[in-house]
C-alpha positions in Angstrom: 55.6 10.2 -98.8 56.8 11.5 -95.3 53.2 14.1 -94.9 49.9 12.2 -95.3 47.5 14.4 -94.5 46.2 18.1 -93.2 43.1 18.4 -91.3 41.5 21.6 -90.8 38.4 22.4 -88.7 36.6 25.9 -87.7 40.5 27.4 -88.1 39.8 31.1 -89.8 38.3 30.5 -93.3 38.0 26.7 -93.0 34.5 26.8 -91.0 34.0 22.9 -91.6 35.9 20.1 -91.0 38.5 19.7 -94.4 41.3 17.4 -95.4 44.6 17.4 -97.7 46.0 14.4 -98.6 49.6 14.7 -100.0 50.4 11.5 -102.1 52.3 13.4 -104.3 55.7 15.0 -104.3 54.7 18.2 -105.0 51.1 19.7 -103.8 49.7 22.9 -105.7 46.7 25.0 -103.9 45.6 27.0 -106.1 42.8 29.4 -106.2 41.4 33.5 -106.0 42.7 35.9 -104.1 41.0 35.7 -101.0 39.3 32.3 -100.7 41.5 30.8 -98.4 45.0 29.6 -99.9 46.8 31.1 -97.5 45.2 29.9 -94.7 46.3 26.3 -95.0 50.1 27.6 -94.8 48.6 29.4 -92.0 47.4 25.7 -90.4 50.5 24.4 -90.9 52.6 26.6 -89.2 49.8 26.4 -86.6 49.5 23.1 -85.2 53.6 23.2 -85.6 53.4 25.3 -82.5 53.6 29.1 -84.0 53.4 31.7 -81.1 53.3 34.6 -82.7 50.1 36.1 -83.8 51.6 38.4 -86.3 52.9 35.7 -88.4 49.5 33.8 -88.2 47.7 37.3 -89.8 45.8 37.4 -85.8 46.2 39.5 -82.4 44.5 37.1 -80.2 44.0 33.4 -80.5 40.6 34.1 -80.8 40.8 35.3 -84.3 41.6 32.2 -85.7 38.4 30.8 -85.0 35.7 30.7 -87.7 34.0 33.6 -86.8 30.9 32.9 -88.7 28.8 34.6 -91.4 25.1 34.6 -92.0 24.7 31.1 -93.1 26.6 29.4 -90.9 27.2 30.2 -87.0 30.8 31.2 -85.6 32.9 28.1 -84.4 34.0 27.6 -80.5 37.1 26.4 -81.3 39.9 26.0 -84.1 42.0 22.9 -84.8 44.2 21.7 -87.5 45.7 18.1 -87.4 48.7 16.8 -89.5 49.5 12.7 -89.9 53.0 11.8 -90.8 53.9 8.6 -92.1 56.2 7.5 -89.8 57.7 3.5 -90.4 61.0 4.9 -91.4 60.7 5.9 -87.4 62.1 9.6 -88.7 60.4 11.1 -86.1 61.5 10.2 -82.6 58.5 8.5 -81.2 57.4 4.7 -81.6 54.1 4.7 -83.9 54.1 3.7 -87.9 51.5 6.8 -87.9 52.2 10.1 -85.8 49.0 13.1 -85.6 50.0 16.3 -84.2 46.9 18.3 -83.4 46.3 21.7 -81.7 43.2 23.1 -80.4 42.6 26.5 -79.7 39.4 27.8 -77.7 37.7 31.2 -77.7 39.0 32.1 -74.1 42.7 31.5 -75.5 43.6 28.3 -74.0 45.5 26.0 -76.3 45.9 22.2 -76.8 48.3 20.0 -78.3 47.7 16.4 -78.8 50.1 13.8 -79.9 48.4 10.8 -81.4 45.3 11.9 -78.9 47.1 12.2 -76.0 47.8 15.9 -74.7 51.1 16.8 -74.5 53.1 20.0 -73.9 53.9 22.9 -76.5 57.8 21.9 -75.8 57.0 17.8 -76.7 56.0 19.1 -80.0 59.1 21.2 -80.6 61.6 18.8 -79.4 59.9 15.8 -81.5 59.6 18.3 -84.5 63.2 19.5 -84.0 64.6 15.9 -84.3 63.2 15.5 -87.9 64.1 19.2 -89.0 60.7 20.7 -88.7 60.1 23.9 -87.1 56.7 25.9 -86.8 58.7 28.8 -88.9 61.4 29.0 -90.9 62.9 28.1 -94.5 60.6 25.2 -95.2 57.4 27.1 -94.3 57.3 30.4 -96.3 53.8 32.3 -96.0 52.7 35.1 -98.2 55.1 37.9 -98.7 58.3 36.1 -96.3 60.2 35.4 -99.3 61.9 38.3 -98.9 61.9 37.8 -95.2 65.7 35.9 -95.6 67.2 38.6 -96.9 65.8 41.5 -94.6 66.5 39.8 -91.7 68.9 40.7 -89.5 72.6 38.9 -89.9 71.8 37.2 -86.1 68.4 36.4 -87.2 69.6 35.2 -90.6 72.3 32.7 -88.6 69.3 31.3 -86.7 67.1 30.4 -90.1 70.9 28.7 -91.1 70.6 26.8 -88.2 67.2 25.6 -88.6 67.5 24.9 -92.1 70.5 22.6 -91.3 68.7 20.8 -88.8 70.6 22.2 -85.7 68.2 23.3 -84.2 67.7 20.0 -81.8 71.2 20.9 -80.8 70.0 24.8 -80.3 67.3 23.3 -78.3 70.0 21.3 -76.0 72.1 24.4 -75.9 69.3 26.9 -74.9 68.1 23.8 -72.6 71.1 23.1 -71.2 71.6 27.2 -70.9 68.9 27.1 -69.0 69.4 24.0 -66.5 72.6 25.7 -65.9 71.3 29.2 -65.3 69.0 27.1 -62.8 71.5 25.1 -61.7 73.2 28.5 -60.8 70.0 29.8 -59.2 70.0 26.7 -57.1 73.7 26.8 -56.1 73.1 30.3 -55.3 70.2 29.5 -53.4 71.8 26.2 -51.3 74.9 28.7 -50.7 73.0 31.4 -49.0 70.8 28.5 -47.3 74.0 27.0 -46.4 75.4 30.5 -45.1 71.7 31.1 -43.1 72.3 27.9 -41.2 76.5 28.1 -40.5 76.1 30.4 -37.9 73.6 28.0 -35.6 75.2 25.6 -36.9 78.2 26.7 -35.7 76.6 27.2 -32.3 74.5 23.8 -32.0 78.4 22.5 -32.8 80.2 24.2 -29.7 76.7 23.4 -27.9 77.3 19.6 -29.3 81.0 19.8 -28.1 80.2 20.8 -24.8 77.6 17.9 -24.8 80.3 15.9 -25.9 82.7 16.9 -22.8 79.8 17.1 -20.8 78.7 13.3 -22.3 82.7 12.2 -21.3 82.1 14.1 -18.0 78.9 12.2 -17.4 80.2 8.7 -18.5 83.3 9.1 -16.1 80.6 10.6 -13.5 78.6 7.6 -13.8 81.5 5.3 -13.4 82.5 6.9 -10.2 79.0 7.5 -9.1 78.4 3.7 -9.2 81.6 3.2 -7.3 80.6 5.8 -4.8 76.8 4.3 -4.4 78.0 0.5 -4.2 81.0 1.2 -1.4 77.7 3.8 0.2 75.5 1.0 0.0 77.8 -1.4 1.2 78.4 0.4 4.1 74.9 1.5 4.8 74.7 -2.6 4.9 77.6 -3.5 7.1 76.6 -0.7 9.2 72.9 -1.8 10.0 73.8 -5.3 10.3 77.1 -4.2 12.9 74.2 -1.5 14.8 71.9 -4.3 15.0 74.2 -7.2 16.2 75.9 -4.9 18.6 72.0 -3.7 19.7 71.2 -7.1 20.4 74.1 -8.1 22.1 73.9 -4.8 24.2 70.3 -5.2 24.7 71.1 -8.6 25.7 73.6 -7.6 28.2 71.4 -5.4 29.5 68.7 -7.6 30.3 71.4 -9.8 31.9 72.5 -7.2 34.3 69.3 -5.4 34.9 68.3 -9.0 36.2 71.3 -8.9 38.2 70.6 -5.4 39.8 67.3 -6.9 40.7 68.6 -9.5 42.1 70.8 -7.1 44.2 68.5 -4.9 45.1 66.3 -8.0 46.7 69.1 -8.7 48.4 69.8 -5.8 49.8 66.2 -5.1 50.7 66.1 -8.2 52.8 69.3 -7.5 54.5 68.5 -6.9 58.6 69.9 -3.4 58.4 65.9 -2.1 58.4 65.3 -4.2 61.4 68.2 -2.7 62.7 67.4 0.7 61.6 64.2 0.2 63.2 65.7 -0.7 66.8 68.2 1.8 66.6 65.4 4.6 65.3 63.1 3.2 68.8 65.8 3.2 71.1 66.9 6.8 70.2 63.2 7.7 70.3 62.9 6.1 73.6 66.1 7.4 74.8 65.1 11.1 73.6 61.8 10.4 75.6 63.6 9.4 78.8 66.2 12.4 78.5 63.2 14.2 78.4 61.0 12.8 81.2 65.0 13.1 83.2 64.9 16.8 82.1 62.0 17.4 82.9 62.4 15.7 86.2 65.5 17.8 86.7 63.7 21.0 86.0 61.3 20.3 88.8 63.1 19.2 91.3 65.3 22.5 90.4 61.9 24.2 90.7 61.0 22.7 94.0 63.8 23.5 95.3 63.7 27.1 94.2 60.6 27.2 95.8 61.6 25.2 98.8 63.8 28.4 99.1 61.6 31.2 98.4 59.3 29.9 101.3 62.1 29.2 103.7 62.9 33.1 103.5 59.5 33.8 103.7 59.4 32.5 106.6 62.3 34.0 108.0 61.1 37.0 106.9 57.2 36.4 108.6 59.1 35.7 112.5 60.9 39.1 112.9 59.5 42.0 111.0 59.9 44.8 113.1 58.7 47.3 110.1 55.9 45.6 109.8 54.7 45.4 113.0 55.6 49.3 113.5 53.4 49.4 110.4 50.7 48.0 112.1 51.4 49.8 115.2 51.1 53.4 113.8 47.9 51.9 111.8 46.3 51.2 115.5 47.4 54.5 116.8 45.6 56.2 113.9 43.2 54.1 114.4 42.8 54.9 118.0 42.7 58.7 117.2 39.9 58.6 114.8 37.8 56.0 117.5 38.0 58.9 120.0 36.1 61.2 117.8 34.4 58.6 115.2 31.6 56.0 116.2 31.3 52.4 117.4 30.8 51.2 114.1 34.0 52.7 112.8 35.7 51.4 116.0 34.7 47.8 115.1 35.5 48.0 111.4 38.8 49.4 112.4 39.3 46.3 115.1 38.0 43.7 112.5 40.5 45.0 110.0 43.1 45.6 112.2 42.6 41.5 113.5 42.4 39.8 110.4 45.7 42.0 108.8 47.2 40.2 112.6 45.9 36.8 111.7 47.3 37.1 108.4 51.0 37.5 109.2 50.7 34.6 111.5 49.2 32.6 108.7 51.7 33.2 106.0 54.6 32.2 108.2 52.2 28.7 108.9 51.4 28.1 105.7 54.9 28.2 104.4 56.2 26.0 107.0 53.7 23.4 105.7 54.3 23.9 102.1 58.0 23.6 102.7 57.0 20.3 103.9 55.0 19.3 101.0 57.6 21.0 98.3 60.5 18.8 100.2 58.3 15.7 99.8 57.5 16.5 96.1 61.2 17.2 95.8 62.0 13.9 97.1 59.9 12.1 94.6 61.2 14.0 91.9 65.3 13.7 92.5 64.0 9.4 92.6 62.6 10.3 89.4 65.3 11.8 87.8 67.3 8.9 89.1 65.8 5.9 87.8 65.4 8.0 84.2 68.8 8.5 84.1 69.6 4.8 84.9 67.0 4.0 82.1 68.9 6.6 80.2 72.3 5.0 81.1 70.6 1.7 79.6 68.8 2.7 76.7 72.1 4.4 75.4 74.2 1.2 76.2 71.6 -0.6 73.8 72.0 2.0 71.4 75.9 1.5 71.1 75.7 -2.2 71.1 73.1 -1.8 68.1 75.1 0.8 66.4 78.2 -1.3 66.8 76.1 -4.2 64.9 75.0 -2.0 62.4 78.4 -0.9 61.4 79.4 -4.4 61.0 76.7 -4.8 59.0 77.0 -2.2 56.8 80.7 -2.9 56.4 79.3 -6.1 54.8 76.2 -4.4 52.8 78.5 -2.1 51.6 80.6 -4.6 49.7 77.2 -5.4 48.3 75.7 -2.3 47.5 79.5 -1.6 45.6 78.9 -4.6 43.7 75.2 -3.1 43.2 77.1 0.0 42.5 79.0 -1.6 39.7 76.0 -3.4 37.9 74.2 -0.2 37.8 77.0 1.2 36.0 77.2 -1.5 34.1 73.7 -1.2 32.8 73.9 2.6 33.2 77.1 1.9 30.2 75.0 -0.8 28.8 71.9 1.7 28.2 74.4 4.6 26.8 75.6 1.9 24.3 71.9 1.2 23.6 71.5 4.6 22.7 75.0 5.1 21.1 73.6 2.3 18.7 70.2 4.0 18.8 72.0 7.4 17.8 74.0 5.5 15.1 70.9 4.0 13.7 68.9 7.0 13.1 72.0 8.7 11.8 72.3 6.0 9.3 68.6 6.3 8.8 69.3 9.5 7.8 72.5 8.4 5.6 70.1 5.7 4.0 67.7 8.4 3.0 70.8 11.1 1.9 71.9 8.0 -0.2 68.5 7.5 -1.7 68.0 11.4 -2.5 71.1 11.1 -4.2 70.3 8.6 -5.7 67.3 9.8 -6.8 68.7 13.2 -8.2 71.7 11.2 -9.8 69.3 8.9 -12.2 67.9 11.9 -14.0 71.1 13.4 -14.7 73.4 10.7 -15.7 71.2 8.4 -17.0 69.3 5.1 -15.2 72.6 3.0 -15.6 73.5 4.3 -12.6 70.6 2.0 -11.0 73.1 -0.9 -12.0 75.1 0.3 -9.6 75.4 -3.2 -7.4 77.2 -5.0 -10.4 80.3 -2.5 -10.1 83.5 -3.4 -9.0 84.9 -1.7 -6.3 88.6 -1.7 -6.5 89.3 -1.1 -2.4 87.2 0.0 0.7 87.8 3.6 1.7 87.7 5.6 4.9 84.7 7.6 5.6 86.5 10.7 5.3 87.9 9.4 1.7 84.1 8.9 0.6 82.8 12.0 2.3 85.7 13.8 0.2 84.5 11.8 -2.9 81.1 12.4 -2.2 81.7 16.6 -2.2 83.8 16.1 -5.2 81.1 14.1 -7.0 78.6 16.9 -5.9 81.4 19.2 -7.4 80.6 17.6 -11.3 77.1 17.2 -10.8 76.9 20.7 -10.8 78.8 21.3 -13.4 76.6 18.9 -15.4 73.9 20.4 -14.2 75.3 24.0 -15.5 75.9 22.5 -18.9 72.3 21.3 -19.5 72.6 17.9 -20.3 68.9 17.5 -19.2 67.9 18.7 -22.4 70.8 17.6 -24.3 68.9 15.2 -26.3 66.8 18.0 -28.4 70.0 19.8 -28.7 71.8 16.6 -30.3 68.8 15.5 -32.1 68.5 19.6 -33.5 72.3 19.5 -34.4 71.5 16.3 -36.4 68.8 17.5 -38.1 70.9 20.8 -39.3 73.8 18.6 -39.7 72.3 16.2 -42.2 70.6 19.5 -43.9 74.2 20.9 -44.2 75.7 18.0 -45.6 72.5 17.3 -47.9 73.2 21.2 -48.8 76.4 20.8 -49.2 76.1 17.5 -51.4 73.4 19.0 -53.4 76.3 21.8 -53.7 78.4 19.2 -55.0 76.0 17.7 -57.2 75.0 21.2 -58.5 78.8 22.0 -58.8 79.3 19.1 -60.5 76.1 19.5 -62.8 76.8 22.7 -63.7 80.4 22.0 -65.0 78.5 19.7 -67.1 76.3 21.5 -68.4 79.3 24.0 -69.7 81.1 21.2 -70.7 77.8 19.8 -72.4 77.3 23.9 -73.5 80.9 24.4 -74.3 80.3 20.6 -76.8 77.0 21.4 -78.5 79.1 25.3 -79.5 81.4 23.3 -81.1 79.5 20.8 -82.5 77.0 23.6 -83.9 80.1 25.5 -84.9 81.9 22.4 -86.9 78.3 21.7 -88.1 77.5 25.2 -88.9 80.7 25.3 -90.4 79.9 22.2 -92.7 76.4 23.3 -93.6 77.2 26.9 -94.6 79.8 25.4 -97.3 77.2 23.0 -98.3 74.9 26.1 -98.9 77.3 28.0 -100.5 77.5 25.5 -103.1 73.9 24.9 -103.9 73.1 28.9 -103.3 75.8 29.5 -105.7 74.7 26.9 -108.2 71.1 27.9 -107.9 71.5 31.5 -108.1 73.7 31.4 -110.8 70.8 29.1 -112.4 68.3 32.1 -111.8 70.2 35.0 -113.1 71.8 33.2 -115.7 75.4 33.2 -114.3 77.0 35.4 -111.6 78.0 34.4 -107.7 76.9 34.6 -104.2 77.8 33.0 -100.6 77.1 33.6 -97.2 79.7 35.3 -95.2 79.9 34.8 -91.7 80.3 37.9 -89.9 80.1 39.9 -86.2 77.7 42.5 -85.2 77.8 45.0 -82.9 74.6 45.1 -80.7 72.3 46.9 -78.3 71.2 45.2 -75.0 69.6 48.2 -74.1 66.4 49.2 -76.2 66.4 52.3 -77.5 64.3 54.5 -76.4 61.9 56.9 -78.8 63.2 59.8 -79.7 66.1 59.2 -78.1 69.7 60.6 -80.0 71.9 58.1 -81.1 75.1 58.0 -78.9 77.8 55.5 -78.3 77.5 52.3 -76.7 79.3 51.4 -73.5 80.7 48.5 -72.3 77.7 47.5 -70.7 75.1 48.0 -73.3 77.6 46.6 -76.1 77.3 43.0 -77.1 79.0 41.3 -80.4 77.2 38.4 -81.7 77.8 35.8 -84.8 76.0 36.6 -87.8 75.2 36.0 -91.6 75.7 38.5 -94.5 75.3 37.6 -98.3 77.6 38.5 -100.9 76.8 38.5 -104.1 77.9 39.1 -108.0 74.7 39.9 -110.4 76.4 39.2 -114.4 76.4 43.0 -115.5 75.4 44.7 -112.7 78.0 46.2 -109.8 76.0 45.6 -106.8 77.4 45.9 -103.3 74.7 45.3 -100.8 71.1 43.5 -100.8 69.4 47.1 -100.5 70.7 47.9 -104.2 68.9 44.9 -105.8 65.1 45.1 -107.2 62.5 43.6 -106.0 62.7 41.1 -108.7 66.2 40.0 -108.1 65.5 39.9 -104.4 62.7 37.1 -104.8 65.1 35.3 -107.0 68.1 35.8 -104.6 65.4 34.4 -102.1 64.4 31.5 -103.9 67.9 30.2 -104.5 68.7 30.8 -100.7 66.0 28.7 -99.6 66.0 26.0 -102.6 70.0 25.9 -101.3 68.8 25.5 -97.4 66.6 23.0 -98.2 68.7 20.9 -100.8 71.6 20.8 -98.0 69.2 19.2 -95.6 66.1 19.0 -97.4 63.3 18.7 -94.5 60.3 15.8 -94.6 58.2 18.9 -96.5 58.5 22.5 -97.7 55.5 24.8 -97.8 55.8 27.4 -100.3 53.2 30.5 -100.3 53.6 31.9 -103.5 57.0 32.8 -103.5 56.4 32.6 -107.6 54.6 35.7 -107.8 57.3 38.3 -108.3 58.6 35.9 -111.1 58.2 36.3 -115.0 57.9 33.7 -117.4 61.4 32.5 -117.7 62.1 32.6 -114.4 59.0 31.2 -113.4 60.3 27.8 -115.8 63.4 27.5 -113.8 61.6 28.1 -110.7 59.5 24.9 -111.6 62.1 23.5 -112.8 64.0 23.6 -109.1 60.8 22.9 -107.7 60.6 19.8 -109.4 64.0 18.6 -108.4 63.5 19.6 -104.7 60.6 17.0 -104.6 62.7 14.6 -105.3 64.3 15.0 -101.2 61.4 16.7 -100.0 58.0 16.5 -100.4 56.5 20.5 -101.5 53.4 22.1 -100.9 53.1 25.1 -103.3 50.6 27.8 -102.9 50.3 29.4 -106.6 49.2 31.0 -109.2 51.6 30.0 -111.6 50.8 27.5 -114.4 54.2 26.2 -114.6 54.7 25.8 -110.7 51.0 24.0 -111.4 52.2 21.5 -113.9 54.4 19.9 -111.8 52.2 19.1 -109.1 50.8 15.8 -108.6 47.4 17.0 -107.3 46.0 20.4 -107.2 43.7 21.5 -104.7 41.5 24.3 -105.4 40.3 26.9 -103.0 37.3 28.8 -103.5 35.0 30.3 -101.5 30.9 31.1 -101.8 28.5 33.6 -100.6 28.9 32.3 -97.1 32.4 33.2 -96.6 33.4 29.2 -95.9 36.8 28.0 -98.2 35.8 25.1 -100.3 38.0 22.7 -101.4 38.3 20.6 -104.8 41.3 18.4 -105.7 42.1 17.0 -108.9 45.1 14.2 -109.3 46.6 15.8 -112.4 48.2 12.4 -113.7 44.5 11.1 -113.7 43.1 13.8 -115.2 45.8 13.4 -118.4 44.8 10.1 -118.5 41.5 11.0 -118.7 42.1 13.8 -120.9 43.5 11.0 -123.4 
């Protein structure tokens, strides 16, 4: 027995924990109407994961929980559990006993447990589907659902047959594969959308990276050229500094030597007799000038004296015979005499005194002039002698001066040679100082070039990398003239400008971003490939599942038709029934209320595979199921249910009053069919029919007291028979 036990607690009318043991192939549950018999079938449907509240005769999950009565308070939850004997491993789980439990709380939350562990509903469905057990379908026929298989649509009827044939596991796999395919296609679309989204940026980054790669190639070439350039420049600066230092030391030594020689030459010239001669010449010249001055003064004095002598001589000559003055004096005397006649004595005396004075003056001027002339002539003679003496002295000084000058000219000829040597030394000193000045200028220029070299090195290192600092190890093929080195410098400056324009400085961020984008694109491309391959595999799997489903369905349909015909003939005492495959056109757009029936267009039309029932009843011409009576429909449903259960027997079958509409004769046939089916599956039969009860090994009687709680009494018929005997 695969179905061992059912336990319910707080489920609908079962307020208290109640157990049903299934130790025999057929278990019958009996009791009056309204006692809660159908709640047993619904609890089995519930625990297996039924989600339709309508199938459980409820509106919401809270309706499944015992709502209380005057005697028993309401429960906070409802639970049901089924225990299976899994020693044969008909369930794909490594337990000898498997317990499946479902609990619903008043807040609507459902819990599923497998052997006490919380699991998902999906896990329950997959586990049960592998054993041909579902929450609904052919093996659980609730009250009033016996006719469901006949009234179902052709598509729903096909699903029931697939469930009965154990194809649900394939259908689950197919549905799962379809869902995975849809998810895969959605993921593929998202991945492709992401790739399309990043593609422009990736192309942009790729172009930037290509530019950077070219710039990197340019940089690498520039690094090598810069190393050679810096090596040459460093060698040039080193050699130039050494040359300038050596030449400056030489020039300074030469200048020191020349300066010493110049000082010696100057000392020789300073110690020469030319200064003495020059002093003597100056003194003689001054003496000669003084003598000449004195001589000139004496000459002028003599000339003056001669002039004075001559003047006095002329005065004397005029004083000796001067009739005019005498006449004038006589006239004055006559006028005075005339005046005396008319005047006084004092006047006459005054006149006489005045006349005598004038007369004496005439005589005295003549005598004084003669004495002056004598004196002047004596002075003239002295002056002439002095002038003669000074003339001799002048001649003497002039002769001495000429002699000294002659001696000086001779000495100067010798000194000019020394002066020329001094000039040459001075020229050499000036040239040496000029050369030292030039070397100082070169050293200053070299200092500027060194600073320029350091600046270029400092600018190039961040742009080209610190590897250029190892220029000292660079191999220089040959030396270059400075003009070509300057030309190389200009070319490198142009390259550096181009490298700066390429933005190579921030290349690491661009390369990192491109690498990340490329890796992401590669990952997405790989994902696209994987998703495409997965989609192809899923499509192939769906095709294989469809093929397997179709194959198994055809085989199962043939087997069901065989059993269906047998059970149908048994119940109807002849006749024939079969399941026929057909295609039906269905609407994909729901029909609106009040909408007139209109032809469907292509978008709204879908053709599905379905199953129809073709039957022939003895002594009647039945063309469709709608022409059957209620009893005939019940018999047909029972025949089909038993046929499906016989072909692929489920572990258990629950039949809830499926025999309610049968008469006594058909009840006996139904009971025989139940007995025959119990050889393949356990049967839980909810019935009022005595014939059916007689085939059960255990009878569970369900009753309900005044408190509204369902209670269960059990009787094992074999033991009861033995007791009765």
